Backbone atoms as SQL, in Angstrom:
CREATE TABLE atoms (id INTEGER PRIMARY KEY, chain TEXT, resi INTEGER, resn TEXT, atom TEXT, x REAL, y REAL, z REAL);
INSERT INTO atoms VALUES
  (1, 'A', 1, 'MET', 'N', 61.068, 136.439, 82.612),
  (2, 'A', 1, 'MET', 'CA', 60.439, 137.670, 82.170),
  (3, 'A', 1, 'MET', 'C', 58.929, 137.525, 82.283),
  (4, 'A', 2, 'SER', 'N', 58.327, 138.585, 82.627),
  (5, 'A', 2, 'SER', 'CA', 56.874, 138.556, 82.751),
  (6, 'A', 2, 'SER', 'C', 56.237, 139.144, 81.498),
  (7, 'A', 3, 'ASP', 'N', 54.923, 138.982, 81.394),
  (8, 'A', 3, 'ASP', 'CA', 54.195, 139.548, 80.262),
  (9, 'A', 3, 'ASP', 'C', 54.236, 141.070, 80.285),
  (10, 'A', 4, 'GLN', 'N', 54.458, 141.642, 81.473),
  (11, 'A', 4, 'GLN', 'CA', 54.526, 143.089, 81.586),
  (12, 'A', 4, 'GLN', 'C', 55.766, 143.619, 80.855),
  (13, 'A', 5, 'GLU', 'N', 56.880, 142.856, 80.898),
  (14, 'A', 5, 'GLU', 'CA', 58.105, 143.293, 80.255),
  (15, 'A', 5, 'GLU', 'C', 58.053, 143.115, 78.733),
  (16, 'A', 6, 'LEU', 'N', 57.319, 142.127, 78.258),
  (17, 'A', 6, 'LEU', 'CA', 57.207, 141.860, 76.831),
  (18, 'A', 6, 'LEU', 'C', 55.736, 141.931, 76.397),
  (19, 'A', 7, 'PRO', 'N', 55.201, 143.145, 76.259),
  (20, 'A', 7, 'PRO', 'CA', 53.775, 143.250, 75.927),
  (21, 'A', 7, 'PRO', 'C', 53.422, 142.700, 74.556),
  (22, 'A', 8, 'ASP', 'N', 54.382, 142.618, 73.641),
  (23, 'A', 8, 'ASP', 'CA', 54.083, 142.111, 72.302),
  (24, 'A', 8, 'ASP', 'C', 53.811, 140.615, 72.303),
  (25, 'A', 9, 'THR', 'N', 54.300, 139.893, 73.307),
  (26, 'A', 9, 'THR', 'CA', 54.105, 138.443, 73.362),
  (27, 'A', 9, 'THR', 'C', 53.076, 138.041, 74.408),
  (28, 'A', 10, 'ALA', 'N', 52.386, 138.994, 74.978),
  (29, 'A', 10, 'ALA', 'CA', 51.443, 138.687, 76.047),
  (30, 'A', 10, 'ALA', 'C', 50.270, 137.836, 75.563),
  (31, 'A', 11, 'ASP', 'N', 49.914, 137.933, 74.286),
  (32, 'A', 11, 'ASP', 'CA', 48.753, 137.220, 73.759),
  (33, 'A', 11, 'ASP', 'C', 49.074, 135.821, 73.256),
  (34, 'A', 12, 'TYR', 'N', 50.344, 135.421, 73.285),
  (35, 'A', 12, 'TYR', 'CA', 50.745, 134.123, 72.740),
  (36, 'A', 12, 'TYR', 'C', 51.094, 133.149, 73.859),
  (37, 'A', 13, 'ALA', 'N', 50.691, 131.896, 73.652),
  (38, 'A', 13, 'ALA', 'CA', 51.070, 130.838, 74.585),
  (39, 'A', 13, 'ALA', 'C', 52.494, 130.392, 74.266),
  (40, 'A', 14, 'ARG', 'N', 53.146, 129.752, 75.242),
  (41, 'A', 14, 'ARG', 'CA', 54.519, 129.297, 75.036),
  (42, 'A', 14, 'ARG', 'C', 54.607, 128.293, 73.887),
  (43, 'A', 15, 'TRP', 'N', 53.628, 127.417, 73.760),
  (44, 'A', 15, 'TRP', 'CA', 53.684, 126.405, 72.704),
  (45, 'A', 15, 'TRP', 'C', 53.608, 127.044, 71.327),
  (46, 'A', 16, 'GLN', 'N', 52.877, 128.173, 71.205),
  (47, 'A', 16, 'GLN', 'CA', 52.790, 128.853, 69.922),
  (48, 'A', 16, 'GLN', 'C', 54.138, 129.456, 69.522),
  (49, 'A', 17, 'VAL', 'N', 54.847, 130.006, 70.483),
  (50, 'A', 17, 'VAL', 'CA', 56.164, 130.566, 70.210),
  (51, 'A', 17, 'VAL', 'C', 57.131, 129.443, 69.850),
  (52, 'A', 18, 'ALA', 'N', 57.057, 128.304, 70.553),
  (53, 'A', 18, 'ALA', 'CA', 57.936, 127.169, 70.280),
  (54, 'A', 18, 'ALA', 'C', 57.678, 126.599, 68.884),
  (55, 'A', 19, 'VAL', 'N', 56.413, 126.464, 68.506),
  (56, 'A', 19, 'VAL', 'CA', 56.085, 125.955, 67.172),
  (57, 'A', 19, 'VAL', 'C', 56.603, 126.913, 66.104),
  (58, 'A', 20, 'SER', 'N', 56.464, 128.201, 66.334),
  (59, 'A', 20, 'SER', 'CA', 56.957, 129.195, 65.385),
  (60, 'A', 20, 'SER', 'C', 58.473, 129.100, 65.237),
  (61, 'A', 21, 'ALA', 'N', 59.188, 128.895, 66.327),
  (62, 'A', 21, 'ALA', 'CA', 60.646, 128.763, 66.271),
  (63, 'A', 21, 'ALA', 'C', 61.053, 127.504, 65.513),
  (64, 'A', 22, 'VAL', 'N', 60.390, 126.398, 65.763),
  (65, 'A', 22, 'VAL', 'CA', 60.719, 125.143, 65.077),
  (66, 'A', 22, 'VAL', 'C', 60.448, 125.271, 63.576),
  (67, 'A', 23, 'VAL', 'N', 59.326, 125.860, 63.207),
  (68, 'A', 23, 'VAL', 'CA', 58.994, 126.043, 61.789),
  (69, 'A', 23, 'VAL', 'C', 60.022, 126.966, 61.125),
  (70, 'A', 24, 'GLY', 'N', 60.421, 128.032, 61.808),
  (71, 'A', 24, 'GLY', 'CA', 61.419, 128.949, 61.250),
  (72, 'A', 24, 'GLY', 'C', 62.754, 128.277, 61.012),
  (73, 'A', 25, 'ILE', 'N', 63.214, 127.475, 61.963),
  (74, 'A', 25, 'ILE', 'CA', 64.484, 126.762, 61.813),
  (75, 'A', 25, 'ILE', 'C', 64.381, 125.729, 60.692),
  (76, 'A', 26, 'ALA', 'N', 63.251, 125.024, 60.619),
  (77, 'A', 26, 'ALA', 'CA', 63.070, 124.019, 59.565),
  (78, 'A', 26, 'ALA', 'C', 63.089, 124.671, 58.183),
  (79, 'A', 27, 'VAL', 'N', 62.423, 125.797, 58.031),
  (80, 'A', 27, 'VAL', 'CA', 62.408, 126.497, 56.741),
  (81, 'A', 27, 'VAL', 'C', 63.820, 126.970, 56.379),
  (82, 'A', 28, 'ALA', 'N', 64.571, 127.472, 57.352),
  (83, 'A', 28, 'ALA', 'CA', 65.943, 127.916, 57.085),
  (84, 'A', 28, 'ALA', 'C', 66.814, 126.742, 56.641),
  (85, 'A', 29, 'LEU', 'N', 66.729, 125.617, 57.333),
  (86, 'A', 29, 'LEU', 'CA', 67.534, 124.449, 56.968),
  (87, 'A', 29, 'LEU', 'C', 67.141, 123.898, 55.597),
  (88, 'A', 30, 'LEU', 'N', 65.841, 123.852, 55.313),
  (89, 'A', 30, 'LEU', 'CA', 65.394, 123.369, 54.006),
  (90, 'A', 30, 'LEU', 'C', 65.831, 124.301, 52.878),
  (91, 'A', 31, 'SER', 'N', 65.852, 125.595, 53.129),
  (92, 'A', 31, 'SER', 'CA', 66.278, 126.523, 52.087),
  (93, 'A', 31, 'SER', 'C', 67.776, 126.383, 51.797),
  (94, 'A', 32, 'VAL', 'N', 68.593, 126.135, 52.830),
  (95, 'A', 32, 'VAL', 'CA', 70.017, 125.898, 52.597),
  (96, 'A', 32, 'VAL', 'C', 70.211, 124.595, 51.834),
  (97, 'A', 33, 'TRP', 'N', 69.469, 123.561, 52.206),
  (98, 'A', 33, 'TRP', 'CA', 69.548, 122.270, 51.527),
  (99, 'A', 33, 'TRP', 'C', 69.166, 122.412, 50.059),
  (100, 'A', 34, 'TRP', 'N', 68.105, 123.163, 49.784),
  (101, 'A', 34, 'TRP', 'CA', 67.649, 123.398, 48.411),
  (102, 'A', 34, 'TRP', 'C', 68.696, 124.194, 47.626),
  (103, 'A', 35, 'ALA', 'N', 69.284, 125.228, 48.254),
  (104, 'A', 35, 'ALA', 'CA', 70.275, 126.054, 47.563),
  (105, 'A', 35, 'ALA', 'C', 71.533, 125.263, 47.220),
  (106, 'A', 36, 'GLN', 'N', 71.838, 124.233, 47.985),
  (107, 'A', 36, 'GLN', 'CA', 73.016, 123.407, 47.715),
  (108, 'A', 36, 'GLN', 'C', 72.714, 122.287, 46.723),
  (109, 'A', 37, 'GLY', 'N', 71.555, 122.296, 46.134),
  (110, 'A', 37, 'GLY', 'CA', 71.202, 121.269, 45.159),
  (111, 'A', 37, 'GLY', 'C', 70.839, 119.949, 45.804),
  (112, 'A', 38, 'PHE', 'N', 70.283, 119.991, 46.995),
  (113, 'A', 38, 'PHE', 'CA', 69.846, 118.812, 47.745),
  (114, 'A', 38, 'PHE', 'C', 71.001, 117.875, 48.088),
  (115, 'A', 39, 'ASN', 'N', 72.207, 118.428, 48.223),
  (116, 'A', 39, 'ASN', 'CA', 73.363, 117.639, 48.632),
  (117, 'A', 39, 'ASN', 'C', 73.488, 117.672, 50.150),
  (118, 'A', 40, 'VAL', 'N', 73.865, 116.539, 50.711),
  (119, 'A', 40, 'VAL', 'CA', 74.014, 116.487, 52.163),
  (120, 'A', 40, 'VAL', 'C', 75.440, 116.153, 52.581),
  (121, 'A', 41, 'PHE', 'N', 76.277, 115.782, 51.644),
  (122, 'A', 41, 'PHE', 'CA', 77.629, 115.396, 51.997),
  (123, 'A', 41, 'PHE', 'C', 78.577, 116.576, 51.827),
  (124, 'A', 42, 'TYR', 'N', 79.561, 116.658, 52.686),
  (125, 'A', 42, 'TYR', 'CA', 80.507, 117.769, 52.691),
  (126, 'A', 42, 'TYR', 'C', 81.242, 117.896, 51.355),
  (127, 'A', 43, 'GLU', 'N', 81.569, 116.782, 50.729),
  (128, 'A', 43, 'GLU', 'CA', 82.336, 116.804, 49.496),
  (129, 'A', 43, 'GLU', 'C', 81.570, 117.419, 48.333),
  (130, 'A', 44, 'SER', 'N', 80.264, 117.456, 48.392),
  (131, 'A', 44, 'SER', 'CA', 79.476, 117.958, 47.270),
  (132, 'A', 44, 'SER', 'C', 78.961, 119.377, 47.473),
  (133, 'A', 45, 'LEU', 'N', 79.319, 120.003, 48.581),
  (134, 'A', 45, 'LEU', 'CA', 78.867, 121.370, 48.831),
  (135, 'A', 45, 'LEU', 'C', 79.726, 122.352, 48.048),
  (136, 'A', 46, 'TYR', 'N', 79.195, 123.580, 47.862),
  (137, 'A', 46, 'TYR', 'CA', 79.934, 124.611, 47.140),
  (138, 'A', 46, 'TYR', 'C', 81.210, 124.963, 47.896),
  (139, 'A', 47, 'ARG', 'N', 82.270, 125.233, 47.152),
  (140, 'A', 47, 'ARG', 'CA', 83.536, 125.619, 47.752),
  (141, 'A', 47, 'ARG', 'C', 84.128, 126.789, 46.979),
  (142, 'A', 48, 'VAL', 'N', 85.066, 127.472, 47.622),
  (143, 'A', 48, 'VAL', 'CA', 85.826, 128.509, 46.947),
  (144, 'A', 48, 'VAL', 'C', 87.042, 127.832, 46.338),
  (145, 'A', 49, 'ASN', 'N', 87.149, 127.879, 45.020),
  (146, 'A', 49, 'ASN', 'CA', 88.273, 127.240, 44.352),
  (147, 'A', 49, 'ASN', 'C', 89.464, 128.186, 44.307),
  (148, 'A', 50, 'PRO', 'N', 90.665, 127.651, 44.460),
  (149, 'A', 50, 'PRO', 'CA', 91.846, 128.526, 44.405),
  (150, 'A', 50, 'PRO', 'C', 92.047, 129.061, 42.997),
  (151, 'A', 51, 'SER', 'N', 92.622, 130.257, 42.921),
  (152, 'A', 51, 'SER', 'CA', 92.863, 130.869, 41.615),
  (153, 'A', 51, 'SER', 'C', 94.237, 130.517, 41.076),
  (154, 'A', 52, 'VAL', 'N', 95.121, 129.969, 41.904),
  (155, 'A', 52, 'VAL', 'CA', 96.461, 129.594, 41.503),
  (156, 'A', 52, 'VAL', 'C', 96.694, 128.169, 41.971),
  (157, 'A', 53, 'GLU', 'N', 97.330, 127.375, 41.151),
  (158, 'A', 53, 'GLU', 'CA', 97.618, 125.995, 41.533),
  (159, 'A', 53, 'GLU', 'C', 98.444, 125.985, 42.814),
  (160, 'A', 54, 'GLY', 'N', 97.953, 125.300, 43.818),
  (161, 'A', 54, 'GLY', 'CA', 98.639, 125.244, 45.098),
  (162, 'A', 54, 'GLY', 'C', 98.380, 126.465, 45.958),
  (163, 'A', 55, 'GLY', 'N', 97.580, 127.402, 45.449),
  (164, 'A', 55, 'GLY', 'CA', 97.285, 128.625, 46.204),
  (165, 'A', 55, 'GLY', 'C', 96.119, 128.399, 47.133),
  (166, 'A', 56, 'GLY', 'N', 95.123, 129.158, 47.001),
  (167, 'A', 56, 'GLY', 'CA', 93.945, 129.025, 47.837),
  (168, 'A', 56, 'GLY', 'C', 93.346, 130.386, 48.074),
  (169, 'A', 57, 'ILE', 'N', 92.538, 130.475, 49.083),
  (170, 'A', 57, 'ILE', 'CA', 91.929, 131.754, 49.402),
  (171, 'A', 57, 'ILE', 'C', 93.039, 132.720, 49.788),
  (172, 'A', 58, 'GLY', 'N', 93.037, 133.883, 49.238),
  (173, 'A', 58, 'GLY', 'CA', 94.080, 134.856, 49.494),
  (174, 'A', 58, 'GLY', 'C', 95.251, 134.729, 48.537),
  (175, 'A', 59, 'ALA', 'N', 95.067, 134.074, 47.390),
  (176, 'A', 59, 'ALA', 'CA', 96.157, 133.916, 46.427),
  (177, 'A', 59, 'ALA', 'C', 96.435, 135.218, 45.684),
  (178, 'A', 60, 'ASP', 'N', 95.739, 136.285, 46.022),
  (179, 'A', 60, 'ASP', 'CA', 95.983, 137.647, 45.534),
  (180, 'A', 60, 'ASP', 'C', 95.770, 137.795, 44.028),
  (181, 'A', 61, 'TRP', 'N', 94.816, 137.122, 43.483),
  (182, 'A', 61, 'TRP', 'CA', 94.413, 137.292, 42.094),
  (183, 'A', 61, 'TRP', 'C', 95.591, 137.134, 41.136),
  (184, 'A', 62, 'VAL', 'N', 96.513, 136.232, 41.421),
  (185, 'A', 62, 'VAL', 'CA', 97.716, 136.114, 40.598),
  (186, 'A', 62, 'VAL', 'C', 97.369, 135.687, 39.182),
  (187, 'A', 63, 'ALA', 'N', 96.472, 134.733, 39.045),
  (188, 'A', 63, 'ALA', 'CA', 96.079, 134.300, 37.704),
  (189, 'A', 63, 'ALA', 'C', 94.825, 135.061, 37.305),
  (190, 'A', 64, 'GLY', 'N', 94.865, 135.693, 36.172),
  (191, 'A', 64, 'GLY', 'CA', 93.688, 136.384, 35.672),
  (192, 'A', 64, 'GLY', 'C', 93.678, 137.862, 35.945),
  (193, 'A', 65, 'ASN', 'N', 94.548, 138.351, 36.820),
  (194, 'A', 65, 'ASN', 'CA', 94.600, 139.778, 37.078),
  (195, 'A', 65, 'ASN', 'C', 96.040, 140.249, 36.947),
  (196, 'A', 66, 'SER', 'N', 96.366, 140.718, 35.788),
  (197, 'A', 66, 'SER', 'CA', 97.715, 141.234, 35.551),
  (198, 'A', 66, 'SER', 'C', 97.690, 142.714, 35.177),
  (199, 'A', 67, 'ILE', 'N', 96.537, 143.362, 35.349),
  (200, 'A', 67, 'ILE', 'CA', 96.403, 144.783, 35.014),
  (201, 'A', 67, 'ILE', 'C', 96.566, 145.585, 36.306),
  (202, 'A', 68, 'PRO', 'N', 97.597, 146.398, 36.431),
  (203, 'A', 68, 'PRO', 'CA', 97.837, 147.142, 37.676),
  (204, 'A', 68, 'PRO', 'C', 96.690, 148.082, 38.043),
  (205, 'A', 69, 'ALA', 'N', 96.082, 148.724, 37.052),
  (206, 'A', 69, 'ALA', 'CA', 94.980, 149.645, 37.348),
  (207, 'A', 69, 'ALA', 'C', 93.790, 148.888, 37.949),
  (208, 'A', 70, 'LEU', 'N', 93.522, 147.686, 37.452),
  (209, 'A', 70, 'LEU', 'CA', 92.432, 146.884, 37.994),
  (210, 'A', 70, 'LEU', 'C', 92.738, 146.444, 39.417),
  (211, 'A', 71, 'ASP', 'N', 93.990, 146.086, 39.664),
  (212, 'A', 71, 'ASP', 'CA', 94.397, 145.693, 41.011),
  (213, 'A', 71, 'ASP', 'C', 94.230, 146.865, 41.980),
  (214, 'A', 72, 'PHE', 'N', 94.599, 148.076, 41.534),
  (215, 'A', 72, 'PHE', 'CA', 94.416, 149.266, 42.370),
  (216, 'A', 72, 'PHE', 'C', 92.936, 149.528, 42.636),
  (217, 'A', 73, 'LEU', 'N', 92.100, 149.418, 41.608),
  (218, 'A', 73, 'LEU', 'CA', 90.667, 149.662, 41.785),
  (219, 'A', 73, 'LEU', 'C', 90.039, 148.652, 42.742),
  (220, 'A', 74, 'ILE', 'N', 90.477, 147.401, 42.670),
  (221, 'A', 74, 'ILE', 'CA', 89.952, 146.390, 43.592),
  (222, 'A', 74, 'ILE', 'C', 90.320, 146.748, 45.024),
  (223, 'A', 75, 'ALA', 'N', 91.579, 147.128, 45.243),
  (224, 'A', 75, 'ALA', 'CA', 92.015, 147.521, 46.590),
  (225, 'A', 75, 'ALA', 'C', 91.281, 148.770, 47.062),
  (226, 'A', 76, 'PHE', 'N', 91.072, 149.719, 46.156),
  (227, 'A', 76, 'PHE', 'CA', 90.363, 150.954, 46.508),
  (228, 'A', 76, 'PHE', 'C', 88.913, 150.672, 46.898),
  (229, 'A', 77, 'ILE', 'N', 88.237, 149.826, 46.143),
  (230, 'A', 77, 'ILE', 'CA', 86.840, 149.485, 46.444),
  (231, 'A', 77, 'ILE', 'C', 86.750, 148.752, 47.776),
  (232, 'A', 78, 'HIS', 'N', 87.689, 147.858, 48.046),
  (233, 'A', 78, 'HIS', 'CA', 87.683, 147.154, 49.332),
  (234, 'A', 78, 'HIS', 'C', 87.891, 148.131, 50.490),
  (235, 'A', 79, 'ALA', 'N', 88.804, 149.081, 50.334),
  (236, 'A', 79, 'ALA', 'CA', 89.036, 150.074, 51.391),
  (237, 'A', 79, 'ALA', 'C', 87.799, 150.947, 51.597),
  (238, 'A', 80, 'ALA', 'N', 87.177, 151.375, 50.512),
  (239, 'A', 80, 'ALA', 'CA', 85.956, 152.185, 50.628),
  (240, 'A', 80, 'ALA', 'C', 84.841, 151.390, 51.295),
  (241, 'A', 81, 'ASP', 'N', 84.758, 150.109, 50.989),
  (242, 'A', 81, 'ASP', 'CA', 83.746, 149.247, 51.599),
  (243, 'A', 81, 'ASP', 'C', 83.945, 149.149, 53.107),
  (244, 'A', 82, 'VAL', 'N', 85.189, 148.987, 53.529),
  (245, 'A', 82, 'VAL', 'CA', 85.476, 148.909, 54.969),
  (246, 'A', 82, 'VAL', 'C', 85.144, 150.230, 55.653),
  (247, 'A', 83, 'ILE', 'N', 85.537, 151.336, 55.053),
  (248, 'A', 83, 'ILE', 'CA', 85.271, 152.651, 55.653),
  (249, 'A', 83, 'ILE', 'C', 83.766, 152.896, 55.757),
  (250, 'A', 84, 'MET', 'N', 83.013, 152.572, 54.714),
  (251, 'A', 84, 'MET', 'CA', 81.560, 152.766, 54.761),
  (252, 'A', 84, 'MET', 'C', 80.917, 151.833, 55.789),
  (253, 'A', 85, 'GLY', 'N', 81.424, 150.612, 55.911),
  (254, 'A', 85, 'GLY', 'CA', 80.890, 149.691, 56.914),
  (255, 'A', 85, 'GLY', 'C', 81.094, 150.209, 58.319),
  (256, 'A', 86, 'VAL', 'N', 82.276, 150.746, 58.597),
  (257, 'A', 86, 'VAL', 'CA', 82.541, 151.326, 59.919),
  (258, 'A', 86, 'VAL', 'C', 81.634, 152.525, 60.145),
  (259, 'A', 87, 'PHE', 'N', 81.443, 153.357, 59.136),
  (260, 'A', 87, 'PHE', 'CA', 80.560, 154.522, 59.257),
  (261, 'A', 87, 'PHE', 'C', 79.131, 154.085, 59.577),
  (262, 'A', 88, 'ILE', 'N', 78.662, 153.054, 58.918),
  (263, 'A', 88, 'ILE', 'CA', 77.304, 152.561, 59.179),
  (264, 'A', 88, 'ILE', 'C', 77.186, 152.068, 60.622),
  (265, 'A', 89, 'LEU', 'N', 78.173, 151.332, 61.087),
  (266, 'A', 89, 'LEU', 'CA', 78.135, 150.856, 62.473),
  (267, 'A', 89, 'LEU', 'C', 78.144, 152.018, 63.455),
  (268, 'A', 90, 'VAL', 'N', 78.968, 153.034, 63.199),
  (269, 'A', 90, 'VAL', 'CA', 78.996, 154.205, 64.082),
  (270, 'A', 90, 'VAL', 'C', 77.632, 154.885, 64.107),
  (271, 'A', 91, 'MET', 'N', 77.015, 155.030, 62.939),
  (272, 'A', 91, 'MET', 'CA', 75.698, 155.674, 62.901),
  (273, 'A', 91, 'MET', 'C', 74.636, 154.850, 63.625),
  (274, 'A', 92, 'VAL', 'N', 74.688, 153.530, 63.498),
  (275, 'A', 92, 'VAL', 'CA', 73.723, 152.671, 64.191),
  (276, 'A', 92, 'VAL', 'C', 73.857, 152.843, 65.694),
  (277, 'A', 93, 'PHE', 'N', 75.090, 152.769, 66.203),
  (278, 'A', 93, 'PHE', 'CA', 75.278, 152.894, 67.646),
  (279, 'A', 93, 'PHE', 'C', 74.991, 154.302, 68.141),
  (280, 'A', 94, 'LEU', 'N', 75.280, 155.315, 67.343),
  (281, 'A', 94, 'LEU', 'CA', 74.967, 156.687, 67.721),
  (282, 'A', 94, 'LEU', 'C', 73.459, 156.890, 67.843),
  (283, 'A', 95, 'HIS', 'N', 72.710, 156.392, 66.866),
  (284, 'A', 95, 'HIS', 'CA', 71.253, 156.513, 66.937),
  (285, 'A', 95, 'HIS', 'C', 70.683, 155.679, 68.072),
  (286, 'A', 96, 'TRP', 'N', 71.232, 154.495, 68.284),
  (287, 'A', 96, 'TRP', 'CA', 70.758, 153.655, 69.383),
  (288, 'A', 96, 'TRP', 'C', 70.934, 154.388, 70.711),
  (289, 'A', 97, 'ALA', 'N', 72.107, 155.002, 70.923),
  (290, 'A', 97, 'ALA', 'CA', 72.365, 155.722, 72.174),
  (291, 'A', 97, 'ALA', 'C', 71.459, 156.940, 72.301),
  (292, 'A', 98, 'ALA', 'N', 71.243, 157.657, 71.201),
  (293, 'A', 98, 'ALA', 'CA', 70.384, 158.852, 71.258),
  (294, 'A', 98, 'ALA', 'C', 68.944, 158.477, 71.590),
  (295, 'A', 99, 'PHE', 'N', 68.435, 157.409, 70.978),
  (296, 'A', 99, 'PHE', 'CA', 67.055, 157.022, 71.257),
  (297, 'A', 99, 'PHE', 'C', 66.906, 156.421, 72.647),
  (298, 'A', 100, 'ARG', 'N', 67.949, 155.738, 73.143),
  (299, 'A', 100, 'ARG', 'CA', 67.899, 155.244, 74.532),
  (300, 'A', 100, 'ARG', 'C', 67.830, 156.422, 75.496),
  (301, 'A', 101, 'ARG', 'N', 68.619, 157.455, 75.215),
  (302, 'A', 101, 'ARG', 'CA', 68.615, 158.634, 76.086),
  (303, 'A', 101, 'ARG', 'C', 67.263, 159.337, 76.021),
  (304, 'A', 102, 'LEU', 'N', 66.713, 159.453, 74.819),
  (305, 'A', 102, 'LEU', 'CA', 65.404, 160.078, 74.656),
  (306, 'A', 102, 'LEU', 'C', 64.323, 159.272, 75.381),
  (307, 'A', 103, 'ALA', 'N', 64.390, 157.951, 75.264),
  (308, 'A', 103, 'ALA', 'CA', 63.405, 157.104, 75.928),
  (309, 'A', 103, 'ALA', 'C', 63.514, 157.209, 77.441),
  (310, 'A', 104, 'GLY', 'N', 64.724, 157.409, 77.952),
  (311, 'A', 104, 'GLY', 'CA', 64.898, 157.561, 79.391),
  (312, 'A', 104, 'GLY', 'C', 64.288, 158.838, 79.930),
  (313, 'A', 105, 'GLN', 'N', 64.109, 159.828, 79.067),
  (314, 'A', 105, 'GLN', 'CA', 63.531, 161.097, 79.488),
  (315, 'A', 105, 'GLN', 'C', 62.018, 161.151, 79.318),
  (316, 'A', 106, 'MET', 'N', 61.457, 160.157, 78.672),
  (317, 'A', 106, 'MET', 'CA', 60.017, 160.180, 78.403),
  (318, 'A', 106, 'MET', 'C', 59.235, 159.687, 79.608),
  (319, 'A', 107, 'ARG', 'N', 58.014, 160.123, 79.684),
  (320, 'A', 107, 'ARG', 'CA', 57.117, 159.730, 80.761),
  (321, 'A', 107, 'ARG', 'C', 56.473, 158.395, 80.405),
  (322, 'A', 108, 'GLY', 'N', 56.418, 157.503, 81.384),
  (323, 'A', 108, 'GLY', 'CA', 55.790, 156.208, 81.173),
  (324, 'A', 108, 'GLY', 'C', 54.277, 156.324, 81.114),
  (325, 'A', 109, 'PRO', 'N', 53.574, 155.287, 80.626),
  (326, 'A', 109, 'PRO', 'CA', 52.128, 155.361, 80.486),
  (327, 'A', 109, 'PRO', 'C', 51.396, 155.451, 81.826),
  (328, 'A', 110, 'ASP', 'N', 51.971, 154.923, 82.892),
  (329, 'A', 110, 'ASP', 'CA', 51.302, 154.955, 84.190),
  (330, 'A', 110, 'ASP', 'C', 51.913, 155.997, 85.126),
  (331, 'A', 111, 'GLU', 'N', 52.716, 156.891, 84.595),
  (332, 'A', 111, 'GLU', 'CA', 53.419, 157.877, 85.394),
  (333, 'A', 111, 'GLU', 'C', 52.616, 159.183, 85.432),
  (334, 'A', 112, 'ASP', 'N', 52.479, 159.761, 86.619),
  (335, 'A', 112, 'ASP', 'CA', 51.795, 161.045, 86.745),
  (336, 'A', 112, 'ASP', 'C', 52.660, 162.153, 86.170),
  (337, 'A', 113, 'VAL', 'N', 52.014, 163.271, 85.864),
  (338, 'A', 113, 'VAL', 'CA', 52.735, 164.407, 85.294),
  (339, 'A', 113, 'VAL', 'C', 53.778, 164.907, 86.284),
  (340, 'A', 114, 'SER', 'N', 53.482, 164.873, 87.567),
  (341, 'A', 114, 'SER', 'CA', 54.418, 165.389, 88.555),
  (342, 'A', 114, 'SER', 'C', 55.660, 164.503, 88.678),
  (343, 'A', 115, 'ASP', 'N', 55.544, 163.223, 88.296),
  (344, 'A', 115, 'ASP', 'CA', 56.686, 162.315, 88.367),
  (345, 'A', 115, 'ASP', 'C', 57.554, 162.386, 87.120),
  (346, 'A', 116, 'ALA', 'N', 57.084, 163.060, 86.083),
  (347, 'A', 116, 'ALA', 'CA', 57.773, 163.059, 84.798),
  (348, 'A', 116, 'ALA', 'C', 59.025, 163.932, 84.838),
  (349, 'A', 117, 'VAL', 'N', 59.956, 163.589, 84.003),
  (350, 'A', 117, 'VAL', 'CA', 61.168, 164.390, 83.847),
  (351, 'A', 117, 'VAL', 'C', 60.846, 165.535, 82.907),
  (352, 'A', 118, 'ALA', 'N', 61.332, 166.722, 83.229),
  (353, 'A', 118, 'ALA', 'CA', 61.141, 167.863, 82.346),
  (354, 'A', 118, 'ALA', 'C', 62.141, 167.724, 81.209),
  (355, 'A', 119, 'ALA', 'N', 61.735, 167.021, 80.140),
  (356, 'A', 119, 'ALA', 'CA', 62.644, 166.670, 79.048),
  (357, 'A', 119, 'ALA', 'C', 63.119, 167.880, 78.264),
  (358, 'A', 120, 'ASP', 'N', 62.359, 168.974, 78.309),
  (359, 'A', 120, 'ASP', 'CA', 62.757, 170.156, 77.546),
  (360, 'A', 120, 'ASP', 'C', 63.564, 171.135, 78.385),
  (361, 'A', 121, 'GLY', 'N', 63.939, 170.743, 79.593),
  (362, 'A', 121, 'GLY', 'CA', 64.721, 171.621, 80.450),
  (363, 'A', 121, 'GLY', 'C', 63.865, 172.544, 81.290),
  (364, 'A', 122, 'GLY', 'N', 62.540, 172.415, 81.204),
  (365, 'A', 122, 'GLY', 'CA', 61.657, 173.263, 81.994),
  (366, 'A', 122, 'GLY', 'C', 61.633, 172.856, 83.457),
  (367, 'A', 123, 'GLU', 'N', 60.918, 173.620, 84.245),
  (368, 'A', 123, 'GLU', 'CA', 60.821, 173.333, 85.670),
  (369, 'A', 123, 'GLU', 'C', 59.399, 172.967, 86.001),
  (370, 'A', 124, 'VAL', 'N', 59.231, 172.210, 87.082),
  (371, 'A', 124, 'VAL', 'CA', 57.913, 171.806, 87.535),
  (372, 'A', 124, 'VAL', 'C', 57.429, 172.798, 88.562),
  (373, 'A', 125, 'GLN', 'N', 56.179, 173.273, 88.389),
  (374, 'A', 125, 'GLN', 'CA', 55.602, 174.209, 89.344),
  (375, 'A', 125, 'GLN', 'C', 55.247, 173.481, 90.637),
  (376, 'A', 126, 'ASP', 'N', 54.816, 174.259, 91.644),
  (377, 'A', 126, 'ASP', 'CA', 54.443, 173.665, 92.929),
  (378, 'A', 126, 'ASP', 'C', 53.266, 172.702, 92.789),
  (379, 'A', 127, 'GLY', 'N', 52.356, 172.948, 91.872),
  (380, 'A', 127, 'GLY', 'CA', 51.191, 172.102, 91.680),
  (381, 'A', 127, 'GLY', 'C', 51.496, 170.825, 90.911),
  (382, 'A', 128, 'GLY', 'N', 52.702, 170.657, 90.431),
  (383, 'A', 128, 'GLY', 'CA', 53.073, 169.461, 89.691),
  (384, 'A', 128, 'GLY', 'C', 52.970, 169.626, 88.199),
  (385, 'A', 129, 'GLU', 'N', 52.445, 170.740, 87.708),
  (386, 'A', 129, 'GLU', 'CA', 52.320, 170.973, 86.271),
  (387, 'A', 129, 'GLU', 'C', 53.583, 171.636, 85.762),
  (388, 'A', 130, 'PRO', 'N', 54.087, 171.205, 84.616),
  (389, 'A', 130, 'PRO', 'CA', 55.271, 171.876, 84.056),
  (390, 'A', 130, 'PRO', 'C', 54.935, 173.282, 83.605),
  (391, 'A', 131, 'ARG', 'N', 55.886, 174.187, 83.729),
  (392, 'A', 131, 'ARG', 'CA', 55.682, 175.569, 83.292),
  (393, 'A', 131, 'ARG', 'C', 55.832, 175.689, 81.815);
């Protein structure tokens, strides 16, 4: 890639970007290490404990949840969460596609008026000026 394609990085040297990446990764790793209580061994890291003896993840709340209404509410909230997550993804991709289409119709900074797309559906006159 050239500096023309990435104007935001045109002012930075490669070593500056590399140092920034190394510092970012180091800070991320140190923050995980700190959050785990400075433990480095697998046996001492946080784990999800099973809720039923011999159960494990997905034991379906057998111990501690014997109220049917609570079980229904948990399932309902999970379903609503999934539906809202899908809706958010649809909206993100819809906006991404709309803005890509809008950007494709815009005139570039070095483009003459006569080369521009008539984004509003207008026509270009003989002189190159939009009507």
